C-alpha positions in Angstrom: -56.0 -86.8 80.2 -54.4 -85.3 77.3 -56.1 -88.1 75.4 -59.4 -87.0 76.7 -58.9 -83.6 75.3 -57.7 -84.8 72.2 -60.6 -87.5 71.4 -63.0 -84.6 72.2 -61.0 -81.8 69.9 -61.1 -84.8 67.1 -65.2 -85.4 68.1 -65.9 -81.5 68.0 -64.0 -81.1 64.8 -66.2 -84.1 63.4 -68.9 -82.5 64.3 -68.1 -79.2 63.2 -67.5 -80.6 59.9 -70.6 -82.2 59.5 -72.3 -79.3 60.7 -70.9 -77.5 57.7 -71.7 -80.3 55.2 -75.0 -78.8 54.2 -73.9 -75.4 53.7 -70.7 -76.5 51.1 -72.8 -79.0 49.6 -75.2 -75.7 48.5 -72.3 -73.4 48.0 -71.4 -76.4 45.3 -74.6 -76.4 43.5 -74.9 -72.5 43.6 -71.2 -72.2 42.0 -72.3 -75.1 39.7 -75.4 -72.9 38.2 -73.7 -70.2 37.7 -72.6 -68.5 41.0 -74.2 -66.3 43.3 -73.3 -63.0 41.7 -74.7 -64.3 38.2 -77.6 -65.6 39.6 -79.0 -62.8 41.9 -78.3 -60.3 38.6 -81.3 -62.4 37.0 -84.3 -60.5 37.6 -86.5 -61.9 34.6 -87.0 -65.7 33.0 -88.8 -66.7 30.1 -89.4 -70.2 29.7 -90.8 -72.2 26.7 -91.8 -75.7 27.0 -92.3 -77.8 24.0 -94.2 -81.3 24.6 -91.3 -83.8 24.8 -91.4 -87.0 22.3 -92.3 -89.0 25.4 -95.3 -91.0 26.7 -96.7 -88.2 28.7 -95.8 -84.6 27.1 -97.0 -81.8 28.4 -99.0 -78.9 26.6 -97.0 -76.5 24.8 -96.4 -73.7 27.8 -94.7 -70.5 28.1 -94.4 -68.7 31.1 -92.0 -65.5 32.3 -91.2 -65.2 35.7 -90.6 -61.7 36.9 -89.1 -61.9 40.4 -89.6 -62.1 42.9 -93.3 -62.4 43.0 -94.7 -62.2 39.4 -95.7 -64.7 36.7 -97.5 -65.3 33.5 -98.7 -68.7 32.1 -99.8 -69.7 29.0 -100.9 -73.0 28.5 -101.6 -74.1 24.7 -104.3 -76.3 23.7 -105.1 -79.3 25.5 -108.4 -81.8 25.4 -111.0 -80.0 23.2 -108.2 -77.5 22.5 -108.5 -75.7 25.8 -106.2 -73.0 26.2 -105.4 -70.6 29.9 -103.8 -67.7 30.0 -102.9 -66.8 33.9 -101.1 -63.6 35.1 -100.1 -63.5 39.1 -99.2 -60.6 41.0 -97.7 -62.1 44.6 -97.4 -58.5 45.8 -101.2 -57.6 45.7 -102.3 -61.7 46.2 -104.1 -61.5 42.8 -104.3 -63.7 39.6 -106.5 -63.0 36.9 -107.3 -65.9 34.3 -109.1 -66.2 30.8 -109.5 -69.7 29.6 -111.3 -71.3 26.6 -114.8 -71.6 27.6 -114.6 -69.8 30.7 -115.0 -65.9 31.7 -112.1 -63.5 32.5 -111.9 -63.0 36.0 -109.9 -62.1 39.4 -109.4 -63.8 42.2 -107.0 -64.4 45.5 -103.9 -66.6 44.4 -104.5 -70.3 45.6 -101.6 -72.1 47.6 -99.9 -73.3 44.5 -99.7 -70.4 42.8 -98.3 -68.9 45.9 -95.8 -71.7 45.8 -94.6 -71.2 42.0 -93.5 -68.0 43.4 -90.9 -70.1 45.5 -90.7 -72.9 43.0 -89.7 -70.6 39.7 -86.8 -69.2 42.1 -85.6 -72.4 43.2 -86.5 -75.0 40.2 -84.4 -72.8 37.9 -81.8 -70.2 39.4 -81.5 -72.3 42.9 -81.1 -68.5 44.3 -82.0 -65.1 43.6 -81.7 -61.5 44.8 -84.7 -62.3 47.0 -84.8 -65.6 47.8 -81.7 -67.6 49.8 -82.7 -71.0 51.0 -81.3 -72.1 53.8 -79.3 -75.6 53.8 -80.4 -77.4 56.8 -79.8 -81.4 56.1 -77.1 -83.1 53.5 -77.4 -86.9 53.3 -74.8 -88.1 50.5 -76.1 -86.1 47.4 -79.2 -85.5 48.7 -79.4 -81.8 50.0 -82.7 -80.5 52.1 -83.4 -76.5 52.4 -86.1 -74.3 54.0 -87.3 -71.5 51.4 -90.1 -69.0 52.5 -91.3 -71.5 55.4 -91.2 -74.8 53.0 -88.7 -77.3 53.3 -87.7 -78.9 49.9 -85.6 -81.8 48.9 -82.8 -81.2 46.2 -80.8 -84.2 44.7 -77.5 -83.3 42.9 -75.8 -84.9 40.6 -71.9 -85.3 40.4 -71.1 -81.8 39.2 -73.2 -80.4 41.9 -76.6 -79.7 39.5 -79.9 -80.2 40.8 -81.4 -83.6 39.0 -84.7 -83.4 41.1 -86.3 -81.1 43.3 -89.1 -81.9 45.6 -91.3 -79.8 48.0 -92.0 -81.7 51.1 -95.3 -81.9 52.7 -95.9 -79.5 55.5 -97.9 -80.9 58.7 -101.2 -80.3 58.3 -100.9 -81.5 54.5 -102.2 -85.0 53.5 -100.6 -85.0 50.4 -96.8 -85.5 49.3 -94.7 -84.2 47.2 -96.6 -81.3 46.7 -94.6 -80.8 43.8 -91.8 -82.4 42.1 -89.3 -81.5 39.4 -86.8 -84.0 37.1 -84.1 -81.8 35.5 -81.9 -83.0 33.0 -79.7 -82.0 30.0 -78.4 -79.0 31.3 -76.8 -76.1 28.8 -75.4 -72.5 29.6 -77.6 -69.8 28.9 -76.1 -66.2 29.3 -73.8 -67.5 32.4 -76.5 -70.0 33.8 -77.0 -73.6 33.6 -80.3 -74.3 32.9 -81.9 -78.0 32.1 -83.2 -78.7 28.8 -85.3 -81.4 29.8 -87.9 -80.4 32.2 -90.4 -83.2 33.8 -93.2 -82.2 36.8 -95.2 -84.3 38.6 -98.1 -83.5 40.5 -100.6 -85.9 42.3 -100.9 -88.9 39.7 -100.2 -86.2 36.5 -96.8 -86.0 34.4 -95.8 -83.9 32.0 -92.4 -83.8 30.4 -90.9 -80.9 28.2 -88.0 -79.8 26.0 -87.1 -75.9 27.5 -85.8 -73.3 25.8 -85.0 -70.2 27.8 -84.3 -66.4 27.4 -82.3 -65.0 30.6 -83.0 -61.3 31.6 -86.4 -61.4 29.2 -87.9 -58.1 28.2 -91.2 -57.5 29.1 -93.9 -54.9 29.0 -94.9 -54.2 33.1 -98.3 -53.2 31.9 -99.0 -57.2 31.3 -99.5 -57.2 35.3 -101.5 -54.5 35.6 -104.6 -55.6 32.8 -106.6 -58.5 32.2 -104.8 -61.4 30.3 -106.4 -62.4 26.6 -106.0 -65.7 24.7 -105.9 -63.2 21.4 -102.9 -61.9 22.4 -100.9 -65.3 22.1 -98.6 -66.9 24.3 -95.9 -64.1 24.5 -97.8 -61.2 25.5 -95.5 -59.6 27.5 -93.4 -58.5 24.3 -96.7 -56.3 23.4 -96.6 -52.3 24.3 
């Protein structure tokens, strides 16, 4: 009988250890990124994406992420010299755009733009003061987490840093994965480990960038109160 109880206790201990593994792996990743205290202190992040010397370079792109629910994006000249400036305000569910050859206008957010509000935080910081994903499964160095109603797979390197983040399709969605980011060449930016090489895949298109950052970027809040204007250039948040 003692052996039965001992075996049951051992099994319970092993089960408990396995149940804790996702959280332990998540904690390791957060620590590798800079730790919860540092990550949650970041309120804004400017991301400067330069086309990499690759077969599939992305367009020159600047993002200003203001957490948790706003961002600005400027895409440089592509085919035909087209440019685009986009302001997204998740709190009001409004997006405003100005694109070459298209009139400026305001509209509701697309599903992709809503997910970007989550991805901006997850891909670059893992967690913020406004979003703490819930780890649900760990298989080796692959961790599944839930954030804002969607599941994501994180592929972690030996140091615990994410080298790939994939958003999983929801039950009613036809295509999977919805978003796929590959991250490499991590560098410390003011206490936060951020990837210098970013590869984004959506459907059959792929963009490869060399990235630079400004943690805690200073910005003019009025940027999110007015229509974007291509004439203001790729960093209009600096304008007063």
